[in-house]
Rosetta silent file (secondary structure, phi, psi, omega in degrees, C-alpha in Angstrom):
SEQUENCE: XXXXXXXXXXXXXXXXXXXXXXXXXXXXXXXXXXXXXXXXXXXXXXXXXXXXXXXXXXXXXXXXXXXXXXXXXXXXXXXXXXXXXXXXXXXXXXXXXXXXXXXXXXXXXXXXXXXXXXXXXXXXXXXXXXXXXXXXXXXXXXXXXXXXXXXXXXXXXXXXXXXXXXXXXXXXXXXXXXXXXXXXXXXXXXXXXXXXXXXXXXXXXXXXXXXXXXXXXXXXXXXXXXXXXXXXXXXXXXXXXXXXXXXXXXXXXXXXXXXXXXXXXXXXXXXXXXXXXXXXXXXXXXXXXXXXXXXXXXXXXXXXXXXXXXXXXXXXXXXXXXXXXXXXXXXXXX
SCORE:     score description
SCORE:     0.000 S_00000001
   1 L     0.000  138.368 -177.114    0.000    0.000    0.000 S_00000001
   2 L   -69.231  127.020 -178.878    1.291    3.483   -0.916 S_00000001
   3 L  -100.994  105.423 -177.104    2.513    5.376    2.178 S_00000001
   4 H   -65.021  -40.494 -178.259    1.889    9.104    1.683 S_00000001
   5 H   -63.247  -42.930  178.517    3.797   10.066    4.822 S_00000001
   6 H   -65.525  -37.561  178.618    6.897    8.103    3.761 S_00000001
   7 H   -64.362  -41.742  178.292    6.703    9.611    0.270 S_00000001
   8 H   -63.570  -42.213  179.778    6.565   13.131    1.719 S_00000001
   9 H   -63.592  -43.143  179.113    9.520   12.400    3.983 S_00000001
  10 H   -65.306  -39.946  178.407   11.588   11.026    1.093 S_00000001
  11 H   -63.460  -41.932  178.605   10.668   14.013   -1.072 S_00000001
  12 H   -64.607  -35.428  179.207   11.703   16.397    1.679 S_00000001
  13 H   -71.181  -37.196 -177.072   15.024   14.593    2.096 S_00000001
  14 H   -80.890  -23.863 -170.600   15.762   14.587   -1.637 S_00000001
  15 H   -56.410  -47.236 -176.917   14.600   18.145   -2.365 S_00000001
  16 H   -58.826  -44.079 -178.801   17.765   20.108   -1.328 S_00000001
  17 H   -68.697  -41.468  177.352   20.117   18.030   -3.492 S_00000001
  18 H   -63.271  -42.060  178.599   17.805   17.969   -6.489 S_00000001
  19 H   -61.095  -39.992  178.322   17.324   21.740   -6.144 S_00000001
  20 H   -62.314  -42.672  179.743   21.106   22.231   -6.089 S_00000001
  21 H   -66.761  -40.921  177.727   21.483   20.188   -9.298 S_00000001
  22 H   -62.828  -41.064 -179.905   18.622   22.074  -10.975 S_00000001
  23 H   -62.954  -43.141  176.597   20.195   25.402   -9.963 S_00000001
  24 H   -62.868  -39.123  177.523   23.539   24.395  -11.471 S_00000001
  25 H   -62.612  -41.384  177.704   21.679   23.319  -14.616 S_00000001
  26 H   -63.569  -42.739  178.584   19.955   26.707  -14.864 S_00000001
  27 H   -63.112  -39.917  178.513   23.311   28.471  -14.442 S_00000001
  28 H   -63.993  -41.319  178.173   24.835   26.266  -17.153 S_00000001
  29 H   -64.414  -38.812  178.071   21.968   27.077  -19.522 S_00000001
  30 H   -61.935  -46.209  179.822   22.411   30.791  -18.823 S_00000001
  31 H   -62.951  -41.248 -179.842   26.128   30.619  -19.636 S_00000001
  32 H   -65.774  -42.308 -178.085   25.477   28.661  -22.810 S_00000001
  33 H   -68.000  -34.141 -173.237   22.742   31.035  -24.003 S_00000001
  34 H   -98.611  -24.804 -175.440   24.745   34.190  -23.330 S_00000001
  35 H  -125.388    1.034 -179.602   28.353   33.162  -23.979 S_00000001
  36 L    79.944  174.093 -179.232   28.071   30.107  -26.269 S_00000001
  37 L    97.085  160.984 -176.284   29.429   26.641  -25.647 S_00000001
  38 L   -74.347  130.492  179.099   27.719   23.343  -24.753 S_00000001
  39 H   -60.216  -41.437 -177.515   25.261   23.437  -21.850 S_00000001
  40 H   -59.569  -42.593 -178.936   26.151   19.887  -20.824 S_00000001
  41 H   -66.736  -42.453  176.564   29.830   20.736  -20.420 S_00000001
  42 H   -60.116  -42.546 -179.255   29.060   23.831  -18.363 S_00000001
  43 H   -62.096  -41.163 -179.712   26.763   21.764  -16.134 S_00000001
  44 H   -64.992  -48.610 -176.811   29.485   19.179  -15.601 S_00000001
  45 H   -67.491  -42.382  177.252   32.225   21.696  -14.775 S_00000001
  46 H   -64.389  -39.549  177.949   30.033   23.811  -12.518 S_00000001
  47 H   -61.287  -40.333  179.277   28.845   20.667  -10.757 S_00000001
  48 H   -62.375  -29.902  178.040   32.436   19.574  -10.079 S_00000001
  49 H   -67.449  -20.928  179.883   33.023   22.905   -8.332 S_00000001
  50 L  -109.335   31.728 -179.089   30.316   21.897   -5.824 S_00000001
  51 H   -56.964  -32.901 -176.993   31.661   18.384   -5.204 S_00000001
  52 H   -60.153  -25.254 -179.266   31.656   19.023   -1.439 S_00000001
  53 H   -66.974  -24.722 -177.984   27.836   19.004   -1.435 S_00000001
  54 H   -87.585   -2.675 -176.560   27.817   15.303   -2.343 S_00000001
  55 L   -88.757  -41.254  178.894   30.051   14.324    0.578 S_00000001
  56 L  -161.579  162.708  178.843   27.848   15.196    3.546 S_00000001
  57 L   105.618 -169.939 -172.257   24.872   17.294    4.529 S_00000001
  58 L   -73.940  -15.815 -173.862   21.302   17.671    3.329 S_00000001
  59 L   -90.313   -9.737 -170.577   22.117   17.528   -0.401 S_00000001
  60 H   -58.224  -52.166 -175.907   23.686   14.060   -0.568 S_00000001
  61 H   -64.951  -42.855 -178.802   20.550   12.006   -1.255 S_00000001
  62 H   -65.013  -36.073  177.297   19.073   14.470   -3.737 S_00000001
  63 H   -65.505  -39.305  176.120   22.323   14.663   -5.724 S_00000001
  64 H   -62.479  -41.272  178.195   22.311   10.874   -5.954 S_00000001
  65 H   -65.125  -40.556 -179.960   18.724   10.936   -7.220 S_00000001
  66 H   -62.535  -40.847 -175.593   19.596   13.628   -9.768 S_00000001
  67 H   -83.801  -10.031  179.423   22.537   11.634  -11.146 S_00000001
  68 H  -116.324  -68.242 -173.450   20.646    8.312  -11.253 S_00000001
  69 H   -66.563  -49.208 -179.358   16.861    8.527  -11.366 S_00000001
  70 H   -64.510  -34.911  175.825   16.536   11.844  -13.202 S_00000001
  71 H   -59.570  -47.940 -177.846   19.217   10.685  -15.638 S_00000001
  72 H   -64.330  -36.760  176.389   17.236    7.553  -16.493 S_00000001
  73 H   -63.235  -45.542 -179.663   14.063    9.574  -16.977 S_00000001
  74 H   -62.298  -42.926  179.900   15.880   11.951  -19.319 S_00000001
  75 H   -67.758  -41.941  178.810   17.428    9.162  -21.364 S_00000001
  76 H   -58.560  -42.186 -179.232   14.138    7.259  -21.580 S_00000001
  77 H   -69.188  -18.170  176.516   12.406   10.389  -22.900 S_00000001
  78 H   -63.189  -16.407  175.349   15.082   10.708  -25.589 S_00000001
  79 H   -58.358  -23.743  178.152   13.156    7.957  -27.347 S_00000001
  80 H   -76.520   -4.338  177.098   10.812   10.720  -28.513 S_00000001
  81 H   -98.382  -11.570 -170.289   13.688   12.181  -30.562 S_00000001
  82 L  -119.490  143.432  177.900   14.470    9.008  -32.487 S_00000001
  83 L  -120.276  163.551  177.597   12.514    7.070  -35.107 S_00000001
  84 H   -64.247  -26.596  176.876   12.872    3.595  -36.545 S_00000001
  85 H   -64.489  -41.267  177.284   13.824    5.229  -39.838 S_00000001
  86 H   -64.275  -39.282  179.406   16.915    6.754  -38.233 S_00000001
  87 H   -64.440  -39.993 -179.628   17.810    3.385  -36.740 S_00000001
  88 H   -63.199  -30.400 -179.982   17.466    1.702  -40.135 S_00000001
  89 H   -62.813  -24.906 -178.854   19.951    4.187  -41.581 S_00000001
  90 L   -73.646  -20.802  179.708   22.674    2.671  -39.354 S_00000001
  91 L    70.709 -168.453 -178.318   22.340   -0.683  -41.130 S_00000001
  92 L   -90.708  -11.645 -175.976   23.542   -3.988  -39.735 S_00000001
  93 H   -70.369  -36.685 -176.227   27.215   -3.063  -39.512 S_00000001
  94 H   -65.960  -47.831  175.481   26.906   -0.858  -36.417 S_00000001
  95 H   -58.147  -39.279  178.645   25.336   -3.505  -34.126 S_00000001
  96 H   -63.349  -39.380  177.793   27.992   -5.976  -35.307 S_00000001
  97 H   -62.889  -41.623 -178.813   30.699   -3.420  -34.514 S_00000001
  98 H   -66.906  -40.762  177.760   29.317   -2.901  -31.006 S_00000001
  99 H   -61.769  -44.751  179.024   29.168   -6.647  -30.310 S_00000001
 100 H   -64.143  -41.036 -178.841   32.763   -7.029  -31.479 S_00000001
 101 H   -66.610  -40.100  179.274   33.958   -4.019  -29.486 S_00000001
 102 H   -65.492  -46.355  179.105   32.300   -5.218  -26.273 S_00000001
 103 H   -63.487  -43.808 -179.404   33.739   -8.730  -26.610 S_00000001
 104 H   -60.530  -47.772 -175.821   37.187   -7.377  -27.531 S_00000001
 105 H   -67.506  -37.908  178.120   37.351   -4.938  -24.603 S_00000001
 106 H   -64.853  -42.924  178.463   36.201   -7.510  -22.052 S_00000001
 107 H   -66.454  -37.546  175.741   38.835   -9.992  -23.247 S_00000001
 108 H   -59.373  -40.916  178.572   41.479   -7.247  -23.177 S_00000001
 109 H   -59.480  -43.409 -179.518   40.574   -6.648  -19.538 S_00000001
 110 H   -65.592  -50.033 -176.429   41.151  -10.312  -18.657 S_00000001
 111 H   -66.955  -43.565 -179.611   44.443  -10.645  -20.547 S_00000001
 112 H   -65.678  -36.922  178.291   45.856   -7.278  -19.447 S_00000001
 113 H   -61.563  -41.908  178.834   44.980   -7.993  -15.801 S_00000001
 114 H   -65.969  -40.474  178.394   46.974  -11.229  -15.948 S_00000001
 115 H   -64.109  -32.842  179.067   49.945   -9.478  -17.575 S_00000001
 116 L   -89.229    6.344  179.608   49.852   -6.862  -14.795 S_00000001
 117 L    61.230   40.702  173.703   49.567   -9.611  -12.141 S_00000001
 118 L  -108.140  162.719 -178.443   46.087   -8.538  -11.142 S_00000001
 119 L   -64.121  138.680 -179.694   43.165  -10.844  -10.393 S_00000001
 120 H   -61.701  -36.910  177.672   41.366  -12.188  -13.470 S_00000001
 121 H   -63.577  -33.961  177.329   37.973  -11.370  -11.962 S_00000001
 122 H   -66.437  -37.337  176.378   39.128   -7.775  -11.564 S_00000001
 123 H   -64.020  -39.678  176.007   39.989   -7.707  -15.270 S_00000001
 124 H   -64.005  -42.718 -178.997   36.497   -8.954  -16.127 S_00000001
 125 H   -61.627  -49.915 -178.507   34.963   -6.326  -13.849 S_00000001
 126 H   -71.189  -42.142 -179.850   36.887   -3.396  -15.340 S_00000001
 127 H   -63.276  -42.563  178.434   36.757   -4.681  -18.921 S_00000001
 128 H   -66.622  -38.108  178.971   33.009   -5.268  -18.760 S_00000001
 129 H   -64.394  -43.846  178.142   32.389   -1.868  -17.172 S_00000001
 130 H   -66.351  -41.530 -173.393   34.378   -0.098  -19.907 S_00000001
 131 H   -70.806  -37.545 -169.566   32.861   -2.210  -22.684 S_00000001
 132 L  -101.969  -78.612 -173.841   29.186   -1.956  -21.784 S_00000001
 133 L  -152.479   41.932  170.030   27.901    0.914  -19.656 S_00000001
 134 L    65.059 -131.269 -173.637   30.297    2.015  -16.954 S_00000001
 135 H   -59.874  -39.398  179.957   29.172    2.022  -13.350 S_00000001
 136 H   -61.346  -42.376  178.350   25.871    0.232  -14.071 S_00000001
 137 H   -66.297  -39.274  178.771   27.716   -2.637  -15.741 S_00000001
 138 H   -59.191  -43.286 -179.378   30.201   -2.820  -12.866 S_00000001
 139 H   -67.849  -36.073  178.624   27.372   -3.249  -10.354 S_00000001
 140 H   -71.502  -41.488 -177.058   25.678   -5.910  -12.478 S_00000001
 141 H   -69.578  -42.210 -178.305   28.900   -7.861  -13.120 S_00000001
 142 H   -64.162  -23.709  179.625   30.102   -7.821   -9.504 S_00000001
 143 L   -68.167  -21.087 -179.634   26.758   -9.343   -8.496 S_00000001
 144 L  -111.651    0.072  174.976   27.667  -12.568  -10.315 S_00000001
 145 L   -83.880  149.822  176.083   31.389  -12.662   -9.496 S_00000001
 146 L   -60.333  138.139  179.868   32.568  -14.761   -6.527 S_00000001
 147 L   -76.093  142.593  173.525   32.813  -12.668   -3.353 S_00000001
 148 L  -147.522  179.436 -171.723   36.226  -12.077   -1.752 S_00000001
 149 L   -66.394  -20.815 -178.803   37.759   -9.721    0.783 S_00000001
 150 L  -106.703   14.830 -176.695   38.503   -7.034   -1.813 S_00000001
 151 H   -59.345  -49.138 -178.429   35.188   -7.171   -3.682 S_00000001
 152 H   -65.059  -41.865  179.112   33.885   -3.854   -2.373 S_00000001
 153 H   -60.961  -44.954  179.927   37.227   -2.105   -2.885 S_00000001
 154 H   -63.258  -39.706  179.975   37.463   -3.344   -6.481 S_00000001
 155 H   -66.048  -45.370  179.517   33.891   -2.275   -7.203 S_00000001
 156 H   -61.788  -43.415  178.480   34.384    1.214   -5.762 S_00000001
 157 H   -60.014  -45.107 -177.661   37.612    1.648   -7.723 S_00000001
 158 H   -63.473  -43.433  179.658   35.955    0.557  -10.958 S_00000001
 159 H   -62.750  -45.943  178.868   32.992    2.884  -10.485 S_00000001
 160 H   -63.997  -43.630 -176.537   35.255    5.849   -9.700 S_00000001
 161 H   -64.429  -49.248 -177.477   37.646    4.977  -12.528 S_00000001
 162 H   -69.026  -32.504  177.716   35.117    4.526  -15.321 S_00000001
 163 H   -66.541  -43.187  179.968   33.188    7.613  -14.211 S_00000001
 164 H   -65.859  -47.409  179.514   36.342    9.748  -14.235 S_00000001
 165 H   -65.036  -35.651  178.286   37.573    8.432  -17.585 S_00000001
 166 H   -67.354  -36.461  176.798   34.099    8.795  -19.059 S_00000001
 167 H   -64.664  -43.389  177.392   33.983   12.396  -17.867 S_00000001
 168 H   -64.396  -39.750  179.322   37.343   13.099  -19.507 S_00000001
 169 H   -63.639  -35.970  178.445   36.172   11.338  -22.689 S_00000001
 170 H   -58.971  -32.701 -179.098   33.075   13.547  -22.772 S_00000001
 171 H   -85.416  -41.292 -171.734   35.384   16.560  -23.033 S_00000001
 172 H   -85.211  -41.273 -172.369   38.134   15.106  -25.248 S_00000001
 173 H   -62.110  -36.455  174.813   36.326   12.805  -27.694 S_00000001
 174 H   -58.764  -32.706  175.959   34.274   15.537  -29.437 S_00000001
 175 H   -71.292  -33.859  178.871   37.619   17.153  -30.308 S_00000001
 176 H   -64.808  -45.766 -179.412   38.912   13.771  -31.525 S_00000001
 177 H   -64.673  -32.071  175.523   36.003   13.278  -33.943 S_00000001
 178 H   -68.412  -39.856 -179.286   36.616   16.795  -35.244 S_00000001
 179 H   -65.743  -33.862  179.307   40.319   16.100  -35.745 S_00000001
 180 L   -88.966   -0.372  176.802   39.542   12.952  -37.767 S_00000001
 181 L    66.058   34.285  179.526   36.864   14.747  -39.781 S_00000001
 182 L   -72.690  143.090  174.585   34.064   12.322  -38.917 S_00000001
 183 L   -72.488  176.518 -175.475   30.569   13.130  -40.180 S_00000001
 184 H   -61.358  -43.989 -179.883   27.642   13.538  -37.815 S_00000001
 185 H   -69.066  -44.226  178.027   26.559    9.880  -37.998 S_00000001
 186 H   -61.125  -41.600  178.496   30.132    8.551  -37.767 S_00000001
 187 H   -61.670  -40.648  178.280   30.797   10.832  -34.806 S_00000001
 188 H   -63.423  -40.861  178.384   27.681    9.518  -33.097 S_00000001
 189 H   -64.304  -42.138  179.915   28.777    5.912  -33.636 S_00000001
 190 H   -65.384  -48.847 -177.733   32.224    6.668  -32.205 S_00000001
 191 H   -64.858  -45.744  179.362   30.963    8.571  -29.164 S_00000001
 192 H   -68.868  -25.562 -176.511   28.189    6.088  -28.416 S_00000001
 193 H   -92.412   -3.137 -174.478   30.497    3.150  -29.027 S_00000001
 194 H  -130.775  -29.901 -179.198   33.404    4.254  -26.830 S_00000001
 195 L   -77.786  141.861 -167.680   32.290    6.452  -23.905 S_00000001
 196 L   -74.910  -50.882 -171.729   31.470    4.398  -20.823 S_00000001
 197 L  -101.167  149.856 -177.430   28.431    6.000  -19.163 S_00000001
 198 H   -60.624  -42.788 -176.304   25.133    7.040  -20.732 S_00000001
 199 H   -58.736  -45.296 -178.340   25.191   10.548  -19.252 S_00000001
 200 H   -72.006  -31.076  174.060   28.548   11.420  -20.777 S_00000001
 201 H   -60.945  -47.302  179.327   27.565    9.915  -24.135 S_00000001
 202 H   -61.118  -45.971 -179.517   24.534   12.189  -24.203 S_00000001
 203 H   -61.758  -44.848 -179.551   26.600   15.188  -23.165 S_00000001
 204 H   -68.546  -43.132 -177.042   29.320   14.568  -25.744 S_00000001
 205 H   -62.310  -49.946 -176.814   26.917   13.706  -28.565 S_00000001
 206 H   -76.521  -12.403  173.007   24.645   16.710  -28.250 S_00000001
 207 H   -75.400  -18.762  176.763   27.631   19.035  -27.799 S_00000001
 208 H   -87.353  -56.703  177.123   28.539   18.142  -31.417 S_00000001
 209 L  -169.919  167.170  179.149   25.075   18.285  -32.994 S_00000001
 210 H   -64.914  -42.523  179.983   21.523   17.052  -32.522 S_00000001
 211 H   -64.996  -41.323  177.662   21.955   14.277  -35.107 S_00000001
 212 H   -62.749  -40.980  178.467   25.213   13.150  -33.523 S_00000001
 213 H   -63.381  -42.801  178.416   23.529   13.112  -30.118 S_00000001
 214 H   -61.965  -45.992 -179.833   20.618   11.018  -31.393 S_00000001
 215 H   -65.166  -44.313 -179.493   22.960    8.521  -33.061 S_00000001
 216 H   -61.127  -40.288 -179.945   25.287    8.357  -30.046 S_00000001
 217 H   -63.590  -46.029 -179.731   22.357    7.708  -27.705 S_00000001
 218 H   -64.344  -44.804 -179.221   21.022    4.838  -29.795 S_00000001
 219 H   -62.844  -40.601  178.566   24.475    3.266  -30.253 S_00000001
 220 H   -62.701  -41.034 -179.862   25.140    3.577  -26.529 S_00000001
 221 H   -70.139  -23.817  170.032   21.844    1.885  -25.716 S_00000001
 222 H   -61.715  -43.338  178.483   22.840   -0.940  -28.071 S_00000001
 223 H   -65.498  -40.957  178.667   25.822   -1.458  -25.772 S_00000001
 224 H   -59.690  -40.185 -179.950   23.590   -1.272  -22.688 S_00000001
 225 H   -63.249  -23.479  178.908   21.396   -3.999  -24.176 S_00000001
 226 L   -77.783   -3.732  178.401   24.517   -6.213  -24.376 S_00000001
 227 H   -59.314  -39.737 -178.600   24.726   -6.152  -20.573 S_00000001
 228 H   -58.648  -56.202  179.664   22.453   -9.194  -20.378 S_00000001
 229 H   -64.145  -33.089  178.981   24.624  -11.579  -22.452 S_00000001
 230 H   -63.877  -48.472 -179.210   27.825  -10.229  -20.846 S_00000001
 231 H   -65.033  -38.556  177.357   26.592  -10.845  -17.298 S_00000001
 232 H   -63.072  -41.560  179.517   25.262  -14.271  -18.263 S_00000001
 233 H   -64.947  -41.657  178.798   28.648  -15.174  -19.788 S_00000001
 234 H   -63.747  -42.626  179.917   30.509  -13.982  -16.672 S_00000001
 235 H   -61.419  -42.395  179.229   28.177  -15.961  -14.435 S_00000001
 236 H   -68.982  -38.227 -177.462   28.745  -19.138  -16.456 S_00000001
 237 H   -67.975  -39.274 -176.203   32.512  -18.605  -16.643 S_00000001
 238 H   -97.457  -12.495  177.836   32.982  -18.057  -12.918 S_00000001
 239 L    62.106   33.347 -177.872   30.166  -20.298  -11.715 S_00000001
 240 L   -73.495  128.910  178.256   29.093  -17.728   -9.121 S_00000001
 241 L  -138.255  150.889  174.920   26.117  -18.898   -7.132 S_00000001
 242 L    65.992   30.997  178.454   24.399  -17.712   -4.027 S_00000001
 243 L   -68.571  131.015 -178.437   25.800  -14.192   -4.176 S_00000001
 244 L   -76.064  155.506  177.423   24.456  -12.154   -1.315 S_00000001
 245 L    95.285  161.058 -178.614   22.658   -8.902   -1.855 S_00000001
 246 L   -80.548  130.371 -179.741   20.089   -7.732   -4.335 S_00000001
 247 L   -84.833  137.949  176.463   21.150   -8.003   -7.959 S_00000001
 248 L   -70.479  155.592  179.696   20.507   -5.047  -10.252 S_00000001
 249 L   -64.151  139.387 -178.685   18.247   -5.687  -13.255 S_00000001
 250 L   -71.735  -32.649  174.119   20.099   -6.984  -16.282 S_00000001
 251 L  -115.074  106.723 -177.369   17.997   -4.848  -18.622 S_00000001
 252 L   -58.636  140.536 -179.811   17.430   -1.409  -17.066 S_00000001
 253 H   -57.636  -32.914 -178.339   13.784   -0.262  -17.196 S_00000001
 254 H   -65.409  -27.562  176.553   14.787    2.999  -18.866 S_00000001
 255 H   -66.863  -40.622  178.524   16.088    0.994  -21.836 S_00000001
 256 H   -64.702  -45.634  179.600   12.687   -0.648  -22.229 S_00000001
 257 H   -62.464  -42.725  177.707   10.889    2.704  -21.970 S_00000001
 258 H   -55.537  -48.336 -178.778   13.305    4.223  -24.492 S_00000001
 259 H   -62.430  -41.019  179.098   12.538    1.450  -26.991 S_00000001
 260 H   -63.011  -43.383 -178.349    8.785    1.851  -26.487 S_00000001
 261 H   -68.727  -31.568  174.386    8.964    5.614  -27.013 S_00000001
 262 H   -61.438  -43.703  177.616   10.984    5.153  -30.207 S_00000001
 263 H   -63.978  -41.843  178.752    8.143    3.008  -31.524 S_00000001
 264 H   -63.725  -44.057 -179.137    5.522    5.523  -30.416 S_00000001
 265 H   -65.918  -33.960 -179.881    7.427    8.405  -32.001 S_00000001
 266 H   -70.063  -23.918 -177.888    7.837    6.458  -35.237 S_00000001
 267 H   -72.063  -22.749  179.819    4.094    5.940  -35.483 S_00000001
 268 L    76.603   12.806 -177.504    3.463    9.672  -35.907 S_00000001
 269 L   -88.740  -12.373 -177.719    0.419    9.637  -33.593 S_00000001
 270 L   -84.606  127.511  178.804    1.921   11.974  -30.964 S_00000001
 271 L   -59.832  146.111 -177.383    1.007   15.675  -31.498 S_00000001
 272 H   -57.597  -43.815  179.069    3.952   17.925  -32.281 S_00000001
 273 H   -59.300  -37.643  179.011    3.461   20.198  -29.200 S_00000001
 274 H   -68.644  -40.635  177.734    3.567   17.159  -26.898 S_00000001
 275 H   -60.408  -44.443  178.738    6.676   15.846  -28.622 S_00000001
 276 H   -61.730  -43.195  179.614    8.365   19.237  -28.203 S_00000001
 277 H   -62.918  -42.180  178.745    7.389   19.375  -24.547 S_00000001
 278 H   -67.671  -35.625  176.615    8.763   15.893  -23.844 S_00000001
 279 H   -65.392  -41.171  177.383   11.991   16.752  -25.658 S_00000001
 280 H   -64.432  -41.679  177.883   12.383   19.884  -23.529 S_00000001
 281 H   -62.116  -41.534  178.375   11.684   17.867  -20.372 S_00000001
 282 H   -60.665  -43.949 -179.401   14.270   15.324  -21.449 S_00000001
 283 H   -60.968  -44.951 -178.616   16.853   18.060  -21.977 S_00000001
 284 H   -67.487  -36.325  176.355   16.283   19.560  -18.538 S_00000001
 285 H   -62.147  -42.278 -177.858   16.461   16.138  -16.911 S_00000001
 286 H   -70.192  -39.857  177.104   19.786   15.462  -18.604 S_00000001
 287 H   -62.828  -43.985  178.383   21.272   18.849  -17.720 S_00000001
 288 H   -62.888  -42.417 -179.221   20.203   18.340  -14.103 S_00000001
 289 H   -64.653  -41.305 -179.183   21.592   14.801  -14.077 S_00000001
 290 H   -70.298  -33.423  173.060   24.967   15.840  -15.468 S_00000001
 291 H   -60.873  -44.718  177.381   25.162   18.640  -12.885 S_00000001
 292 H   -63.879  -39.450  177.930   24.558   15.995  -10.207 S_00000001
 293 H   -62.662  -40.658  176.894   27.125   13.718  -11.802 S_00000001
 294 H   -61.258  -40.005  178.724   29.663   16.538  -11.705 S_00000001
 295 H   -63.628  -28.759 -178.094   28.977   17.049   -8.014 S_00000001
 296 H   -89.862   -5.902 -176.104   29.723   13.362   -7.392 S_00000001
 297 L   -87.035  121.019  178.886   32.968   13.327   -9.416 S_00000001
 298 L  -116.424  107.699  176.543   36.123   13.444   -7.294 S_00000001
 299 H   -71.821  -27.237  179.414   39.368   13.795   -9.211 S_00000001
 300 H   -62.755  -35.436 -178.307   41.268   13.663   -5.920 S_00000001
 301 H   -61.120  -31.191 -179.499   40.113   10.087   -5.335 S_00000001
 302 H   -66.510  -30.045 -178.530   41.954    8.960   -8.468 S_00000001
 303 H   -72.480  -14.717 -178.085   45.292   10.129   -7.028 S_00000001
 304 L   -93.318    2.092 -178.038   44.857    7.735   -4.091 S_00000001
 305 L   -97.634  154.700  178.484   44.689    4.612   -6.281 S_00000001
 306 L   -68.166  160.141 -174.865   47.572    2.376   -7.303 S_00000001
 307 H   -73.101  -36.325 -174.893   49.097    2.772  -10.776 S_00000001
 308 H   -64.899  -47.539  176.330   48.428   -0.706  -12.209 S_00000001
 309 H   -60.410  -36.927  178.593   44.609   -0.673  -11.908 S_00000001
 310 H   -64.804  -44.111  178.068   44.565    2.844  -13.346 S_00000001
 311 H   -63.302  -35.483  178.279   46.742    1.744  -16.278 S_00000001
 312 H   -62.689  -49.729  178.512   44.443   -1.248  -16.825 S_00000001
 313 H   -61.293  -40.979 -179.297   41.339    0.942  -17.107 S_00000001
 314 H   -65.493  -41.771  178.967   43.188    3.400  -19.324 S_00000001
 315 H   -63.091  -43.889  178.617   44.425    0.628  -21.641 S_00000001
 316 H   -60.413  -42.825 -178.582   40.920   -0.820  -21.982 S_00000001
 317 H   -65.749  -46.683 -177.358   39.504    2.624  -22.761 S_00000001
 318 H   -67.023  -42.440 -177.932   42.158    3.552  -25.330 S_00000001
 319 H   -67.312  -37.186  177.324   42.086    0.190  -27.111 S_00000001
 320 H   -65.528  -42.725  177.930   38.294    0.235  -27.418 S_00000001
 321 H   -63.258  -40.724 -179.820   38.415    3.758  -28.854 S_00000001
 322 H   -64.800  -39.737  179.620   41.193    2.730  -31.268 S_00000001
 323 H   -63.564  -49.753 -177.565   39.203   -0.298  -32.451 S_00000001
 324 H   -64.907  -43.869  179.055   35.999    1.643  -33.140 S_00000001
 325 H   -63.481  -41.677  179.943   37.847    4.536  -34.800 S_00000001
 326 H   -61.338  -41.463  178.899   39.899    2.121  -36.908 S_00000001
 327 H   -65.608  -42.939  179.691   36.772    0.344  -38.162 S_00000001
 328 H   -62.824  -42.008  179.714   35.061    3.639  -38.997 S_00000001
 329 H   -69.649  -37.861  177.302   38.074    4.916  -40.928 S_00000001
 330 H   -66.000  -39.216  178.289   38.462    1.583  -42.744 S_00000001
 331 H   -62.264  -39.375  179.895   34.778    1.608  -43.651 S_00000001
 332 H   -66.893  -35.862 -177.131   35.180    5.090  -45.120 S_00000001
 333 H   -70.936  -24.504 -178.463   38.207    4.014  -47.183 S_00000001
 334 L   -72.817    0.000    0.000   36.308    1.121  -48.815 S_00000001
């Protein structure tokens, strides 16, 4: 039964942090409108300046909600920007590329971890997180790995590492696609196929162009959909059973909603004013979420980690980017 009192209490607890993220989002939009530049990037940088709010105090829970729940709502609503016709334009090569890139990066994680004398399970955890969808993939994969004394430490490191590298990629990769002269669709495939977390993919894609953002979002969600077979493969390989704790869903609900909204938008039955309103709502959700994500990003934490795990994550990230870029450039040359 729905508890109104508990809902009010939770809303009151979350309100300060959500309000802080919304305020940063409004400031980012103001800077973008008056001085140019991508709103998403401003939201991220301004949010990082208020990192202390996510450490303690009344804003902690609301910032977490902004960077998780509001993010998923915003991404789900992006389905109203995409049609099945746009998806068909990508052809069959792009899904095949994503499957190959995910498998390649996960295997690189295992092999590189062994070469660096790190645990093989740690290589699977980092490789899968980089290959599929960052922190969400890390939480899903660790749920099926055998538990050991360093499980929590490895998970925290992976979440911090992929979030930090994904944040850097959001800033650097749009410049990379410009340097290689990629078109809007190619840029979207590269950004969606290489950046770890959904939020940063959205931020990087739409900082290039609307078409690039749409393509990057769809390609990224293709990778998210691969979470199910990846986690199943890890579970079979390691034979993990009876893992304590609640397992996250293998297919996030926002992915399902996104797919449904793509179908609805393709049907043409939604009035244009409603479509515009949902697109605007999606944009504000994403700006707010990225502001919250910035508040949760600690660059200082990376300096406290050992060099080998950091090099492992960096190698996985660079090799995946090199593979996707190499395929795109080879495809253009043919």
